[in-house]
N, CA, C and O atoms as CSV, one atom per row, in Angstrom:
chain,resi,resn,atom,element,x,y,z
A,1,MET,N,N,45.400,194.231,67.919
A,1,MET,CA,C,45.144,194.507,66.009
A,1,MET,C,C,46.442,195.903,65.668
A,1,MET,O,O,46.198,196.807,66.468
A,2,SER,N,N,47.139,196.120,65.150
A,2,SER,CA,C,47.125,196.900,64.142
A,2,SER,C,C,46.015,196.654,62.836
A,2,SER,O,O,45.256,195.788,62.400
A,3,ARG,N,N,46.536,198.203,62.508
A,3,ARG,CA,C,45.628,198.521,61.052
A,3,ARG,C,C,45.865,197.418,60.225
A,3,ARG,O,O,45.223,196.370,60.153
A,4,THR,N,N,46.903,197.789,59.582
A,4,THR,CA,C,47.736,196.635,58.618
A,4,THR,C,C,47.072,194.859,59.250
A,4,THR,O,O,46.983,194.097,58.287
A,5,GLU,N,N,46.813,194.452,60.072
A,5,GLU,CA,C,46.876,193.097,60.625
A,5,GLU,C,C,45.051,193.243,60.137
A,5,GLU,O,O,44.468,192.788,59.153
A,6,THR,N,N,44.671,193.859,61.004
A,6,THR,CA,C,43.651,194.374,60.553
A,6,THR,C,C,42.475,194.206,59.219
A,6,THR,O,O,41.352,193.701,59.205
A,7,GLU,N,N,43.405,194.960,58.000
A,7,GLU,CA,C,43.546,195.114,56.866
A,7,GLU,C,C,43.741,193.628,55.559
A,7,GLU,O,O,43.228,193.504,54.446
A,8,ARG,N,N,44.826,192.580,56.433
A,8,ARG,CA,C,44.560,191.907,56.118
A,8,ARG,C,C,44.097,190.692,55.965
A,8,ARG,O,O,44.010,189.809,55.111
A,9,LEU,N,N,43.711,191.012,57.516
A,9,LEU,CA,C,42.373,190.049,58.149
A,9,LEU,C,C,41.159,189.768,57.294
A,9,LEU,O,O,40.904,188.632,56.895
A,10,HIS,N,N,40.393,190.855,57.012
A,10,HIS,CA,C,39.162,191.693,56.776
A,10,HIS,C,C,39.811,191.411,54.666
A,10,HIS,O,O,38.801,191.185,53.999
A,11,GLU,N,N,41.131,191.407,53.753
A,11,GLU,CA,C,41.309,190.718,52.917
A,11,GLU,C,C,40.857,189.956,52.441
A,11,GLU,O,O,40.077,189.928,51.489
A,12,ALA,N,N,41.728,188.452,53.661
A,12,ALA,CA,C,41.211,187.315,53.341
A,12,ALA,C,C,40.102,186.372,54.503
A,12,ALA,O,O,40.136,185.237,54.979
A,13,THR,N,N,39.271,187.421,54.604
A,13,THR,CA,C,37.981,186.923,55.071
A,13,THR,C,C,37.286,187.256,53.673
A,13,THR,O,O,36.334,186.543,53.356
A,14,GLN,N,N,37.578,188.015,53.032
A,14,GLN,CA,C,36.811,188.558,52.043
A,14,GLN,C,C,36.781,187.636,50.592
A,14,GLN,O,O,35.807,187.390,49.881
A,15,ARG,N,N,38.434,187.157,50.394
A,15,ARG,CA,C,38.925,186.533,49.104
A,15,ARG,C,C,38.038,184.591,50.023
A,15,ARG,O,O,37.931,183.710,49.169
A,16,LYS,N,N,37.627,184.226,51.248
A,16,LYS,CA,C,37.595,183.224,51.629
A,16,LYS,C,C,36.242,182.977,51.174
A,16,LYS,O,O,35.925,181.922,50.624
A,17,LEU,N,N,35.449,183.919,51.390
A,17,LEU,CA,C,34.156,184.816,51.274
A,17,LEU,C,C,33.473,183.969,49.834
A,17,LEU,O,O,32.750,183.041,49.469
A,18,GLN,N,N,34.398,185.184,49.355
A,18,GLN,CA,C,34.107,184.974,47.514
A,18,GLN,C,C,34.320,183.612,46.739
A,18,GLN,O,O,33.779,183.077,45.771
A,19,ARG,N,N,35.256,183.323,47.520
A,19,ARG,CA,C,35.419,181.551,47.185
A,19,ARG,C,C,34.657,180.412,47.449
A,19,ARG,O,O,34.730,179.329,46.868
A,20,MET,N,N,33.864,180.759,48.437
A,20,MET,CA,C,33.178,179.607,48.736
A,20,MET,C,C,31.432,180.632,48.194
A,20,MET,O,O,30.306,180.150,48.065
A,21,LEU,N,N,31.777,181.761,48.045
A,21,LEU,CA,C,29.538,182.037,47.396
A,21,LEU,C,C,29.747,181.768,46.504
A,21,LEU,O,O,29.239,180.696,46.175
A,22,LEU,N,N,30.586,182.457,45.484
A,22,LEU,CA,C,30.406,183.384,44.215
A,22,LEU,C,C,30.475,182.664,43.424
A,22,LEU,O,O,31.573,182.155,43.200
A,23,GLY,N,N,28.881,182.156,42.339
A,23,GLY,CA,C,28.772,181.308,41.481
A,23,GLY,C,C,27.847,180.149,41.602
A,23,GLY,O,O,27.371,179.436,40.719
A,24,GLN,N,N,27.600,180.102,43.757
A,24,GLN,CA,C,27.119,178.704,43.827
A,24,GLN,C,C,25.296,178.936,43.742
A,24,GLN,O,O,25.050,180.135,43.614
A,25,LYS,N,N,24.497,178.392,43.770
A,25,LYS,CA,C,22.963,177.536,43.600
A,25,LYS,C,C,22.747,177.876,45.174
A,25,LYS,O,O,23.468,177.500,46.099
A,26,VAL,N,N,21.525,178.714,45.258
A,26,VAL,CA,C,20.754,178.443,46.586
A,26,VAL,C,C,20.195,177.080,46.275
A,26,VAL,O,O,20.177,176.737,45.093
A,27,GLU,N,N,19.745,176.276,47.183
A,27,GLU,CA,C,19.378,175.118,47.494
A,27,GLU,C,C,18.586,174.875,48.254
A,27,GLU,O,O,17.867,173.884,48.378
A,28,GLU,N,N,18.677,175.837,48.854
A,28,GLU,CA,C,17.241,175.371,50.022
A,28,GLU,C,C,17.165,176.679,50.634
A,28,GLU,O,O,18.339,177.049,50.618
A,29,ILE,N,N,16.094,178.106,51.459
A,29,ILE,CA,C,15.760,178.547,51.689
A,29,ILE,C,C,14.436,178.384,53.100
A,29,ILE,O,O,13.226,178.309,52.885
A,30,ARG,N,N,15.026,178.364,54.341
A,30,ARG,CA,C,13.964,177.626,54.950
A,30,ARG,C,C,14.336,179.114,57.514
A,30,ARG,O,O,15.295,179.766,57.928
A,31,TRP,N,N,13.274,178.872,57.989
A,31,TRP,CA,C,13.493,179.080,58.954
A,31,TRP,C,C,14.275,177.922,59.800
A,31,TRP,O,O,14.250,176.713,59.568
A,32,LEU,N,N,14.744,178.377,60.497
A,32,LEU,CA,C,15.244,177.305,61.440
A,32,LEU,C,C,14.458,176.758,62.400
A,32,LEU,O,O,13.670,177.570,62.885
A,33,THR,N,N,14.418,175.968,62.716
A,33,THR,CA,C,13.530,175.201,63.535
A,33,THR,C,C,13.224,175.642,65.157
A,33,THR,O,O,14.084,175.256,65.948
A,34,LYS,N,N,12.469,176.152,65.533
A,34,LYS,CA,C,12.550,176.340,67.287
A,34,LYS,C,C,14.234,175.686,67.866
A,34,LYS,O,O,15.175,176.256,68.419
A,35,GLU,N,N,13.950,173.785,67.274
A,35,GLU,CA,C,15.188,173.469,67.845
A,35,GLU,C,C,16.451,173.651,68.175
A,35,GLU,O,O,17.197,173.729,69.152
A,36,GLU,N,N,16.423,173.716,66.395
A,36,GLU,CA,C,18.030,174.449,66.038
A,36,GLU,C,C,18.244,175.815,66.308
A,36,GLU,O,O,19.385,176.225,66.094
A,37,ALA,N,N,17.151,176.855,66.856
A,37,ALA,CA,C,17.318,177.928,66.849
A,37,ALA,C,C,17.744,177.918,69.158
A,37,ALA,O,O,17.884,178.929,69.846
A,38,GLU,N,N,17.805,176.677,69.572
A,38,GLU,CA,C,17.761,176.752,70.732
A,38,GLU,C,C,19.530,176.330,70.211
A,38,GLU,O,O,20.425,177.176,70.192
A,39,GLU,N,N,19.642,175.476,69.987
A,39,GLU,CA,C,20.842,174.638,70.125
A,39,GLU,C,C,22.035,175.964,69.576
A,39,GLU,O,O,23.218,175.637,69.478
A,40,SER,N,N,21.719,177.067,69.327
A,40,SER,CA,C,22.560,177.505,69.106
A,40,SER,C,C,22.572,178.842,70.216
A,40,SER,O,O,23.248,179.870,70.245
A,41,GLY,N,N,21.727,178.422,70.907
A,41,GLY,CA,C,21.269,179.670,72.188
A,41,GLY,C,C,20.477,180.868,71.863
A,41,GLY,O,O,20.743,181.970,72.343
A,42,TRP,N,N,19.337,180.619,70.907
A,42,TRP,CA,C,18.669,181.416,70.707
A,42,TRP,C,C,17.194,180.970,70.944
A,42,TRP,O,O,16.778,179.828,70.751
A,43,TYR,N,N,16.267,182.309,71.506
A,43,TYR,CA,C,15.145,182.676,71.181
A,43,TYR,C,C,14.471,182.387,70.100
A,43,TYR,O,O,13.577,181.541,70.083
A,44,TYR,N,N,14.990,183.339,68.694
A,44,TYR,CA,C,14.070,184.246,67.222
A,44,TYR,C,C,14.654,182.896,66.930
A,44,TYR,O,O,15.426,182.212,67.603
A,45,GLN,N,N,14.049,182.657,65.656
A,45,GLN,CA,C,14.584,181.688,64.321
A,45,GLN,C,C,15.206,182.320,63.867
A,45,GLN,O,O,14.831,183.476,64.066
A,46,PRO,N,N,16.323,182.248,63.111
A,46,PRO,CA,C,16.379,182.860,60.987
A,46,PRO,C,C,15.962,181.982,60.516
A,46,PRO,O,O,15.603,180.888,60.952
A,47,ILE,N,N,15.994,182.590,59.190
A,47,ILE,CA,C,16.212,182.516,58.244
A,47,ILE,C,C,17.474,181.980,57.844
A,47,ILE,O,O,18.506,182.633,57.998
A,48,GLN,N,N,17.465,180.679,57.271
A,48,GLN,CA,C,18.897,179.892,57.086
A,48,GLN,C,C,19.085,179.482,55.209
A,48,GLN,O,O,19.610,178.402,54.938
A,49,ILE,N,N,18.958,179.739,54.888
A,49,ILE,CA,C,19.903,179.786,53.341
A,49,ILE,C,C,21.444,178.816,53.398
A,49,ILE,O,O,22.477,178.927,54.058
A,50,THR,N,N,20.951,177.819,52.313
A,50,THR,CA,C,21.699,176.580,52.121
A,50,THR,C,C,22.137,176.872,51.223
A,50,THR,O,O,21.182,177.176,50.508
A,51,PHE,N,N,23.442,177.078,50.430
A,51,PHE,CA,C,23.699,176.699,48.785
A,51,PHE,C,C,24.156,175.175,49.128
A,51,PHE,O,O,24.276,174.574,50.195
A,52,THR,N,N,24.319,174.878,48.037
A,52,THR,CA,C,24.162,173.548,47.121
A,52,THR,C,C,25.859,173.038,47.159
A,52,THR,O,O,26.083,172.054,46.453
A,53,ASN,N,N,27.014,173.595,47.885
A,53,ASN,CA,C,28.037,173.243,48.351
A,53,ASN,C,C,28.157,172.928,49.255
A,53,ASN,O,O,29.001,172.106,49.615
A,54,GLY,N,N,27.302,173.509,49.975
A,54,GLY,CA,C,26.896,172.940,51.529
A,54,GLY,C,C,27.022,174.235,52.808
A,54,GLY,O,O,26.974,173.957,54.007
A,55,VAL,N,N,27.146,175.294,52.413
A,55,VAL,CA,C,27.530,176.511,52.823
A,55,VAL,C,C,26.097,177.323,53.534
A,55,VAL,O,O,25.306,178.056,52.941
A,56,MET,N,N,26.091,177.134,54.203
A,56,MET,CA,C,24.941,177.638,55.014
A,56,MET,C,C,25.156,178.982,55.876
A,56,MET,O,O,25.980,178.996,56.790
A,57,LEU,N,N,24.086,180.538,55.424
A,57,LEU,CA,C,24.524,181.579,56.294
A,57,LEU,C,C,22.652,181.649,57.426
A,57,LEU,O,O,21.540,181.239,57.091
A,58,ALA,N,N,22.900,182.027,58.143
A,58,ALA,CA,C,21.937,182.468,58.761
A,58,ALA,C,C,22.150,183.871,59.719
A,58,ALA,O,O,23.195,183.950,60.366
A,59,PRO,N,N,21.356,184.745,59.784
A,59,PRO,CA,C,21.503,185.802,60.362
A,59,PRO,C,C,22.141,185.792,61.781
A,59,PRO,O,O,22.081,184.690,62.326
A,60,MET,N,N,22.804,186.889,62.573
A,60,MET,CA,C,22.826,186.927,63.415
A,60,MET,C,C,22.858,188.278,64.182
A,60,MET,O,O,23.351,189.202,63.534
A,61,SER,N,N,22.352,188.625,65.660
A,61,SER,CA,C,21.845,189.976,66.310
A,61,SER,C,C,23.894,190.550,65.554
A,61,SER,O,O,24.122,191.394,64.688
A,62,ASP,N,N,24.585,189.977,66.066
A,62,ASP,CA,C,25.965,190.442,66.376
A,62,ASP,C,C,26.873,189.426,66.039
A,62,ASP,O,O,26.383,188.444,65.482
A,63,ASP,N,N,28.544,189.435,66.326
A,63,ASP,CA,C,29.344,189.083,66.053
A,63,ASP,C,C,29.353,187.927,66.807
A,63,ASP,O,O,29.769,186.815,66.485
A,64,GLU,N,N,28.873,188.282,67.801
A,64,GLU,CA,C,28.965,186.987,68.846
A,64,GLU,C,C,28.069,185.718,69.069
A,64,GLU,O,O,28.209,184.625,69.619
A,65,GLY,N,N,26.647,186.668,68.081
A,65,GLY,CA,C,25.899,185.281,68.136
A,65,GLY,C,C,25.136,184.978,69.144
A,65,GLY,O,O,24.903,183.809,69.453
A,66,ASN,N,N,24.637,186.053,69.805
A,66,ASN,CA,C,23.981,186.765,71.432
A,66,ASN,C,C,22.657,186.184,71.081
A,66,ASN,O,O,22.041,185.513,71.909
A,67,GLU,N,N,22.154,186.435,69.786
A,67,GLU,CA,C,20.836,185.768,69.304
A,67,GLU,C,C,20.928,185.910,67.986
A,67,GLU,O,O,21.799,186.503,67.350
A,68,ALA,N,N,19.867,185.263,67.555
A,68,ALA,CA,C,18.957,185.242,65.807
A,68,ALA,C,C,19.142,186.717,65.436
A,68,ALA,O,O,19.384,187.638,66.216
A,69,GLY,N,N,19.028,186.764,64.461
A,69,GLY,CA,C,18.955,188.123,63.852
A,69,GLY,C,C,18.480,188.333,62.415
A,69,GLY,O,O,18.862,187.611,61.494
A,70,ALA,N,N,17.344,189.695,62.210
A,70,ALA,CA,C,16.344,189.851,61.042
A,70,ALA,C,C,17.863,190.615,59.848
A,70,ALA,O,O,18.914,191.127,60.233
A,71,MET,N,N,17.365,190.389,58.373
A,71,MET,CA,C,17.668,190.604,57.220
A,71,MET,C,C,17.547,191.934,56.105
A,71,MET,O,O,17.173,191.764,54.945
A,72,ALA,N,N,17.774,192.727,56.437
A,72,ALA,CA,C,17.166,193.507,55.132
A,72,ALA,C,C,17.253,193.003,53.778
A,72,ALA,O,O,17.801,191.906,53.666
A,73,THR,N,N,16.783,193.628,52.606
A,73,THR,CA,C,16.812,193.165,51.639
A,73,THR,C,C,15.965,194.013,50.571
A,73,THR,O,O,14.805,194.379,50.760
A,74,ASN,N,N,16.608,194.231,49.597
A,74,ASN,CA,C,15.705,195.181,48.421
A,74,ASN,C,C,14.851,194.318,47.542
A,74,ASN,O,O,15.234,193.856,46.467
A,75,ILE,N,N,13.497,194.105,48.150
A,75,ILE,CA,C,12.734,192.929,47.802
A,75,ILE,C,C,11.800,193.514,47.950
A,75,ILE,O,O,11.505,193.665,49.135
A,76,THR,N,N,10.628,194.290,46.692
A,76,THR,CA,C,9.797,195.121,47.022
A,76,THR,C,C,8.902,194.075,47.944
A,76,THR,O,O,8.808,192.907,47.566
A,77,GLY,N,N,8.216,194.532,49.215
A,77,GLY,CA,C,7.162,194.034,49.988
A,77,GLY,C,C,7.490,192.764,51.075
A,77,GLY,O,O,6.846,192.039,51.833
A,78,ILE,N,N,9.097,192.988,50.605
A,78,ILE,CA,C,9.487,191.900,51.612
A,78,ILE,C,C,11.550,192.622,51.758
A,78,ILE,O,O,12.590,192.357,51.157
A,79,GLU,N,N,11.149,193.596,52.927
A,79,GLU,CA,C,12.706,194.846,53.094
A,79,GLU,C,C,13.087,194.475,54.289
A,79,GLU,O,O,14.090,194.892,54.868
A,80,THR,N,N,12.117,193.489,54.800
A,80,THR,CA,C,13.284,192.972,56.156
A,80,THR,C,C,12.345,191.199,55.959
A,80,THR,O,O,11.228,190.808,55.619
A,81,ILE,N,N,13.856,190.506,56.495
A,81,ILE,CA,C,13.571,188.745,56.169
A,81,ILE,C,C,12.938,189.121,58.314
A,81,ILE,O,O,13.339,190.059,59.003
A,82,TYR,N,N,12.598,188.747,58.463
A,82,TYR,CA,C,12.316,189.401,59.881
A,82,TYR,C,C,12.774,187.657,60.035
A,82,TYR,O,O,13.429,186.985,59.239
A,83,VAL,N,N,12.214,187.279,61.247
A,83,VAL,CA,C,13.389,186.225,62.764
A,83,VAL,C,C,11.791,185.333,63.365
A,83,VAL,O,O,10.893,185.773,64.083
A,84,ASN,N,N,11.905,184.351,62.899
A,84,ASN,CA,C,10.310,184.044,63.533
A,84,ASN,C,C,10.614,182.793,65.110
A,84,ASN,O,O,11.590,182.103,65.405
A,85,ARG,N,N,9.349,182.981,65.741
A,85,ARG,CA,C,8.765,182.127,66.554
A,85,ARG,C,C,8.237,181.152,66.999
A,85,ARG,O,O,7.363,181.356,67.841
A,86,ASP,N,N,8.501,179.945,66.676
A,86,ASP,CA,C,7.236,179.090,67.236
A,86,ASP,C,C,6.846,179.360,68.177
A,86,ASP,O,O,5.889,178.746,68.648
């Protein structure tokens, strides 16, 4: 992929993410259940953030989805949202 194609892909992805996430309200924050994590092929259970428009975010260890992932924050006392395992 040429640099220009990569830049276009990044810009298009950013526009779509902005359209889907900006101004949305968080409806729910919870850890995935053991069964939900296993459906994704994961041993660990990440946090899932669900917005009122139905969009869900859950961190992964890499862009191939090989395992659940932790999330860094700037919240004092919760600098890392860890993965769980029931």
